[in-house]
mmCIF file of the N, C-alpha and C atoms, coordinates in Angstrom:
data_MODEL
# 
_entry.id   MODEL 
# 
loop_
_atom_site.group_PDB 
_atom_site.id 
_atom_site.type_symbol 
_atom_site.label_atom_id 
_atom_site.label_alt_id 
_atom_site.label_comp_id 
_atom_site.label_asym_id 
_atom_site.label_entity_id 
_atom_site.label_seq_id 
_atom_site.pdbx_PDB_ins_code 
_atom_site.Cartn_x 
_atom_site.Cartn_y 
_atom_site.Cartn_z 
_atom_site.occupancy 
_atom_site.B_iso_or_equiv 
_atom_site.pdbx_formal_charge 
_atom_site.auth_seq_id 
_atom_site.auth_comp_id 
_atom_site.auth_asym_id 
_atom_site.auth_atom_id 
_atom_site.pdbx_PDB_model_num 
ATOM 1   N N  . VAL A 1 1  ? 100.458 85.278 96.493  1.00 0.00 ? 1  VAL A N  1 
ATOM 2   C CA . VAL A 1 1  ? 101.277 86.424 96.842  1.00 0.00 ? 1  VAL A CA 1 
ATOM 3   C C  . VAL A 1 1  ? 101.681 87.137 95.564  1.00 0.00 ? 1  VAL A C  1 
ATOM 4   N N  . SER A 1 2  ? 101.902 88.414 95.664  1.00 0.00 ? 2  SER A N  1 
ATOM 5   C CA . SER A 1 2  ? 102.262 89.174 94.468  1.00 0.00 ? 2  SER A CA 1 
ATOM 6   C C  . SER A 1 2  ? 103.726 88.976 94.090  1.00 0.00 ? 2  SER A C  1 
ATOM 7   N N  . THR A 1 3  ? 104.594 88.833 95.074  1.00 0.00 ? 3  THR A N  1 
ATOM 8   C CA . THR A 1 3  ? 106.009 88.566 94.803  1.00 0.00 ? 3  THR A CA 1 
ATOM 9   C C  . THR A 1 3  ? 106.516 87.505 95.774  1.00 0.00 ? 3  THR A C  1 
ATOM 10  N N  . VAL A 1 4  ? 107.578 86.862 95.370  1.00 0.00 ? 4  VAL A N  1 
ATOM 11  C CA . VAL A 1 4  ? 108.204 85.862 96.234  1.00 0.00 ? 4  VAL A CA 1 
ATOM 12  C C  . VAL A 1 4  ? 109.238 86.586 97.095  1.00 0.00 ? 4  VAL A C  1 
ATOM 13  N N  . ALA A 1 5  ? 109.001 86.598 98.379  1.00 0.00 ? 5  ALA A N  1 
ATOM 14  C CA . ALA A 1 5  ? 109.884 87.277 99.322  1.00 0.00 ? 5  ALA A CA 1 
ATOM 15  C C  . ALA A 1 5  ? 110.968 86.316 99.811  1.00 0.00 ? 5  ALA A C  1 
ATOM 16  N N  . PRO A 1 6  ? 112.047 86.849 100.353 1.00 0.00 ? 6  PRO A N  1 
ATOM 17  C CA . PRO A 1 6  ? 113.108 85.990 100.886 1.00 0.00 ? 6  PRO A CA 1 
ATOM 18  C C  . PRO A 1 6  ? 112.612 84.992 101.937 1.00 0.00 ? 6  PRO A C  1 
ATOM 19  N N  . ILE A 1 7  ? 111.585 85.357 102.688 1.00 0.00 ? 7  ILE A N  1 
ATOM 20  C CA . ILE A 1 7  ? 111.055 84.435 103.699 1.00 0.00 ? 7  ILE A CA 1 
ATOM 21  C C  . ILE A 1 7  ? 110.448 83.198 103.042 1.00 0.00 ? 7  ILE A C  1 
ATOM 22  N N  . HIS A 1 8  ? 109.898 83.346 101.851 1.00 0.00 ? 8  HIS A N  1 
ATOM 23  C CA . HIS A 1 8  ? 109.337 82.199 101.137 1.00 0.00 ? 8  HIS A CA 1 
ATOM 24  C C  . HIS A 1 8  ? 110.446 81.230 100.716 1.00 0.00 ? 8  HIS A C  1 
ATOM 25  N N  . ILE A 1 9  ? 111.559 81.780 100.260 1.00 0.00 ? 9  ILE A N  1 
ATOM 26  C CA . ILE A 1 9  ? 112.709 80.942 99.895  1.00 0.00 ? 9  ILE A CA 1 
ATOM 27  C C  . ILE A 1 9  ? 113.231 80.229 101.139 1.00 0.00 ? 9  ILE A C  1 
ATOM 28  N N  . ALA A 1 10 ? 113.325 80.956 102.252 1.00 0.00 ? 10 ALA A N  1 
ATOM 29  C CA . ALA A 1 10 ? 113.805 80.356 103.498 1.00 0.00 ? 10 ALA A CA 1 
ATOM 30  C C  . ALA A 1 10 ? 112.889 79.228 103.950 1.00 0.00 ? 10 ALA A C  1 
ATOM 31  N N  . GLN A 1 11 ? 111.590 79.415 103.794 1.00 0.00 ? 11 GLN A N  1 
ATOM 32  C CA . GLN A 1 11 ? 110.639 78.374 104.186 1.00 0.00 ? 11 GLN A CA 1 
ATOM 33  C C  . GLN A 1 11 ? 110.813 77.134 103.316 1.00 0.00 ? 11 GLN A C  1 
ATOM 34  N N  . LEU A 1 12 ? 110.983 77.335 102.008 1.00 0.00 ? 12 LEU A N  1 
ATOM 35  C CA . LEU A 1 12 ? 111.204 76.202 101.107 1.00 0.00 ? 12 LEU A CA 1 
ATOM 36  C C  . LEU A 1 12 ? 112.489 75.462 101.469 1.00 0.00 ? 12 LEU A C  1 
ATOM 37  N N  . LEU A 1 13 ? 113.555 76.204 101.732 1.00 0.00 ? 13 LEU A N  1 
ATOM 38  C CA . LEU A 1 13 ? 114.825 75.572 102.095 1.00 0.00 ? 13 LEU A CA 1 
ATOM 39  C C  . LEU A 1 13 ? 114.701 74.797 103.410 1.00 0.00 ? 13 LEU A C  1 
ATOM 40  N N  . THR A 1 14 ? 113.917 75.323 104.345 1.00 0.00 ? 14 THR A N  1 
ATOM 41  C CA . THR A 1 14 ? 113.683 74.606 105.605 1.00 0.00 ? 14 THR A CA 1 
ATOM 42  C C  . THR A 1 14 ? 112.957 73.297 105.360 1.00 0.00 ? 14 THR A C  1 
ATOM 43  N N  . TYR A 1 15 ? 111.906 73.335 104.539 1.00 0.00 ? 15 TYR A N  1 
ATOM 44  C CA . TYR A 1 15 ? 111.171 72.105 104.213 1.00 0.00 ? 15 TYR A CA 1 
ATOM 45  C C  . TYR A 1 15 ? 112.071 71.099 103.506 1.00 0.00 ? 15 TYR A C  1 
ATOM 46  N N  . MET A 1 16 ? 112.913 71.599 102.604 1.00 0.00 ? 16 MET A N  1 
ATOM 47  C CA . MET A 1 16 ? 113.827 70.706 101.889 1.00 0.00 ? 16 MET A CA 1 
ATOM 48  C C  . MET A 1 16 ? 114.788 70.034 102.864 1.00 0.00 ? 16 MET A C  1 
ATOM 49  N N  . LYS A 1 17 ? 115.280 70.803 103.832 1.00 0.00 ? 17 LYS A N  1 
ATOM 50  C CA . LYS A 1 17 ? 116.213 70.248 104.811 1.00 0.00 ? 17 LYS A CA 1 
ATOM 51  C C  . LYS A 1 17 ? 115.520 69.220 105.706 1.00 0.00 ? 17 LYS A C  1 
ATOM 52  N N  . LEU A 1 18 ? 114.318 69.550 106.180 1.00 0.00 ? 18 LEU A N  1 
ATOM 53  C CA . LEU A 1 18 ? 113.589 68.633 107.054 1.00 0.00 ? 18 LEU A CA 1 
ATOM 54  C C  . LEU A 1 18 ? 113.211 67.333 106.347 1.00 0.00 ? 18 LEU A C  1 
ATOM 55  N N  . LEU A 1 19 ? 112.926 67.422 105.055 1.00 0.00 ? 19 LEU A N  1 
ATOM 56  C CA . LEU A 1 19 ? 112.533 66.241 104.286 1.00 0.00 ? 19 LEU A CA 1 
ATOM 57  C C  . LEU A 1 19 ? 113.714 65.562 103.602 1.00 0.00 ? 19 LEU A C  1 
ATOM 58  N N  . ASN A 1 20 ? 114.917 66.106 103.836 1.00 0.00 ? 20 ASN A N  1 
ATOM 59  C CA . ASN A 1 20 ? 116.141 65.554 103.260 1.00 0.00 ? 20 ASN A CA 1 
ATOM 60  C C  . ASN A 1 20 ? 116.059 65.491 101.728 1.00 0.00 ? 20 ASN A C  1 
ATOM 61  N N  . GLN A 1 21 ? 115.604 66.600 101.141 1.00 0.00 ? 21 GLN A N  1 
ATOM 62  C CA . GLN A 1 21 ? 115.485 66.705 99.689  1.00 0.00 ? 21 GLN A CA 1 
ATOM 63  C C  . GLN A 1 21 ? 116.548 67.665 99.171  1.00 0.00 ? 21 GLN A C  1 
ATOM 64  N N  . SER A 1 22 ? 117.098 67.361 98.010  1.00 0.00 ? 22 SER A N  1 
ATOM 65  C CA . SER A 1 22 ? 118.122 68.233 97.446  1.00 0.00 ? 22 SER A CA 1 
ATOM 66  C C  . SER A 1 22 ? 117.550 69.203 96.414  1.00 0.00 ? 22 SER A C  1 
ATOM 67  N N  . ILE A 1 23 ? 116.329 68.961 95.963  1.00 0.00 ? 23 ILE A N  1 
ATOM 68  C CA . ILE A 1 23 ? 115.715 69.824 94.953  1.00 0.00 ? 23 ILE A CA 1 
ATOM 69  C C  . ILE A 1 23 ? 114.346 70.271 95.445  1.00 0.00 ? 23 ILE A C  1 
ATOM 70  N N  . GLY A 1 24 ? 114.090 71.557 95.312  1.00 0.00 ? 24 GLY A N  1 
ATOM 71  C CA . GLY A 1 24 ? 112.779 72.102 95.650  1.00 0.00 ? 24 GLY A CA 1 
ATOM 72  C C  . GLY A 1 24 ? 112.341 73.043 94.545  1.00 0.00 ? 24 GLY A C  1 
ATOM 73  N N  . LEU A 1 25 ? 111.060 73.174 94.358  1.00 0.00 ? 25 LEU A N  1 
ATOM 74  C CA . LEU A 1 25 ? 110.536 74.036 93.305  1.00 0.00 ? 25 LEU A CA 1 
ATOM 75  C C  . LEU A 1 25 ? 109.501 74.978 93.901  1.00 0.00 ? 25 LEU A C  1 
ATOM 76  N N  . MET A 1 26 ? 109.714 76.266 93.681  1.00 0.00 ? 26 MET A N  1 
ATOM 77  C CA . MET A 1 26 ? 108.766 77.263 94.158  1.00 0.00 ? 26 MET A CA 1 
ATOM 78  C C  . MET A 1 26 ? 108.106 77.898 92.946  1.00 0.00 ? 26 MET A C  1 
ATOM 79  N N  . ILE A 1 27 ? 106.784 77.842 92.916  1.00 0.00 ? 27 ILE A N  1 
ATOM 80  C CA . ILE A 1 27 ? 106.041 78.399 91.790  1.00 0.00 ? 27 ILE A CA 1 
ATOM 81  C C  . ILE A 1 27 ? 105.064 79.436 92.319  1.00 0.00 ? 27 ILE A C  1 
ATOM 82  N N  . ASN A 1 28 ? 105.113 80.616 91.738  1.00 0.00 ? 28 ASN A N  1 
ATOM 83  C CA . ASN A 1 28 ? 104.156 81.667 92.064  1.00 0.00 ? 28 ASN A CA 1 
ATOM 84  C C  . ASN A 1 28 ? 103.055 81.619 91.007  1.00 0.00 ? 28 ASN A C  1 
ATOM 85  N N  . PHE A 1 29 ? 101.877 81.162 91.390  1.00 0.00 ? 29 PHE A N  1 
ATOM 86  C CA . PHE A 1 29 ? 100.766 81.037 90.449  1.00 0.00 ? 29 PHE A CA 1 
ATOM 87  C C  . PHE A 1 29 ? 100.069 82.370 90.194  1.00 0.00 ? 29 PHE A C  1 
ATOM 88  N N  . ASN A 1 30 ? 100.572 83.434 90.780  1.00 0.00 ? 30 ASN A N  1 
ATOM 89  C CA . ASN A 1 30 ? 99.961  84.749 90.612  1.00 0.00 ? 30 ASN A CA 1 
ATOM 90  C C  . ASN A 1 30 ? 100.587 85.516 89.450  1.00 0.00 ? 30 ASN A C  1 
ATOM 91  N N  . CYS A 1 31 ? 100.995 84.843 88.401  1.00 0.00 ? 31 CYS A N  1 
ATOM 92  C CA . CYS A 1 31 ? 101.512 85.496 87.212  1.00 0.00 ? 31 CYS A CA 1 
ATOM 93  C C  . CYS A 1 31 ? 101.006 84.733 85.984  1.00 0.00 ? 31 CYS A C  1 
ATOM 94  N N  . PRO A 1 32 ? 100.853 85.409 84.855  1.00 0.00 ? 32 PRO A N  1 
ATOM 95  C CA . PRO A 1 32 ? 100.255 84.778 83.676  1.00 0.00 ? 32 PRO A CA 1 
ATOM 96  C C  . PRO A 1 32 ? 101.028 83.558 83.178  1.00 0.00 ? 32 PRO A C  1 
ATOM 97  N N  . THR A 1 33 ? 102.330 83.629 83.191  1.00 0.00 ? 33 THR A N  1 
ATOM 98  C CA . THR A 1 33 ? 103.137 82.495 82.730  1.00 0.00 ? 33 THR A CA 1 
ATOM 99  C C  . THR A 1 33 ? 104.053 82.074 83.864  1.00 0.00 ? 33 THR A C  1 
ATOM 100 N N  . PHE A 1 34 ? 103.543 81.219 84.731  1.00 0.00 ? 34 PHE A N  1 
ATOM 101 C CA . PHE A 1 34 ? 104.291 80.887 85.941  1.00 0.00 ? 34 PHE A CA 1 
ATOM 102 C C  . PHE A 1 34 ? 105.541 80.076 85.659  1.00 0.00 ? 34 PHE A C  1 
ATOM 103 N N  . LEU A 1 35 ? 105.649 79.402 84.526  1.00 0.00 ? 35 LEU A N  1 
ATOM 104 C CA . LEU A 1 35 ? 106.864 78.637 84.237  1.00 0.00 ? 35 LEU A CA 1 
ATOM 105 C C  . LEU A 1 35 ? 108.066 79.554 84.036  1.00 0.00 ? 35 LEU A C  1 
ATOM 106 N N  . LYS A 1 36 ? 107.845 80.772 83.560  1.00 0.00 ? 36 LYS A N  1 
ATOM 107 C CA . LYS A 1 36 ? 108.945 81.722 83.391  1.00 0.00 ? 36 LYS A CA 1 
ATOM 108 C C  . LYS A 1 36 ? 109.410 82.270 84.733  1.00 0.00 ? 36 LYS A C  1 
ATOM 109 N N  . ARG A 1 37 ? 108.544 82.197 85.745  1.00 0.00 ? 37 ARG A N  1 
ATOM 110 C CA . ARG A 1 37 ? 108.865 82.740 87.060  1.00 0.00 ? 37 ARG A CA 1 
ATOM 111 C C  . ARG A 1 37 ? 109.243 81.677 88.079  1.00 0.00 ? 37 ARG A C  1 
ATOM 112 N N  . ALA A 1 38 ? 109.259 80.427 87.689  1.00 0.00 ? 38 ALA A N  1 
ATOM 113 C CA . ALA A 1 38 ? 109.588 79.352 88.631  1.00 0.00 ? 38 ALA A CA 1 
ATOM 114 C C  . ALA A 1 38 ? 111.038 79.493 89.071  1.00 0.00 ? 38 ALA A C  1 
ATOM 115 N N  . LYS A 1 39 ? 111.283 79.244 90.329  1.00 0.00 ? 39 LYS A N  1 
ATOM 116 C CA . LYS A 1 39 ? 112.640 79.316 90.872  1.00 0.00 ? 39 LYS A CA 1 
ATOM 117 C C  . LYS A 1 39 ? 113.002 77.966 91.449  1.00 0.00 ? 39 LYS A C  1 
ATOM 118 N N  . LYS A 1 40 ? 114.233 77.574 91.232  1.00 0.00 ? 40 LYS A N  1 
ATOM 119 C CA . LYS A 1 40 ? 114.706 76.284 91.709  1.00 0.00 ? 40 LYS A CA 1 
ATOM 120 C C  . LYS A 1 40 ? 115.924 76.504 92.597  1.00 0.00 ? 40 LYS A C  1 
ATOM 121 N N  . PRO A 1 41 ? 115.716 76.643 93.898  1.00 0.00 ? 41 PRO A N  1 
ATOM 122 C CA . PRO A 1 41 ? 116.867 76.822 94.789  1.00 0.00 ? 41 PRO A CA 1 
ATOM 123 C C  . PRO A 1 41 ? 117.659 75.535 94.936  1.00 0.00 ? 41 PRO A C  1 
ATOM 124 N N  . MET A 1 42 ? 118.942 75.683 95.081  1.00 0.00 ? 42 MET A N  1 
ATOM 125 C CA . MET A 1 42 ? 119.799 74.503 95.247  1.00 0.00 ? 42 MET A CA 1 
ATOM 126 C C  . MET A 1 42 ? 120.581 74.614 96.522  1.00 0.00 ? 42 MET A C  1 
# 
């Protein structure tokens, strides 16, 4: 995807809740330096 939309964050948060995880990491591999664009929702 070209940008991370709010629906992507919502999907990650849903997976985190279903798996009973407190930390999730969303990485958009569609950018040259994806580590600068990584988001860590809490």
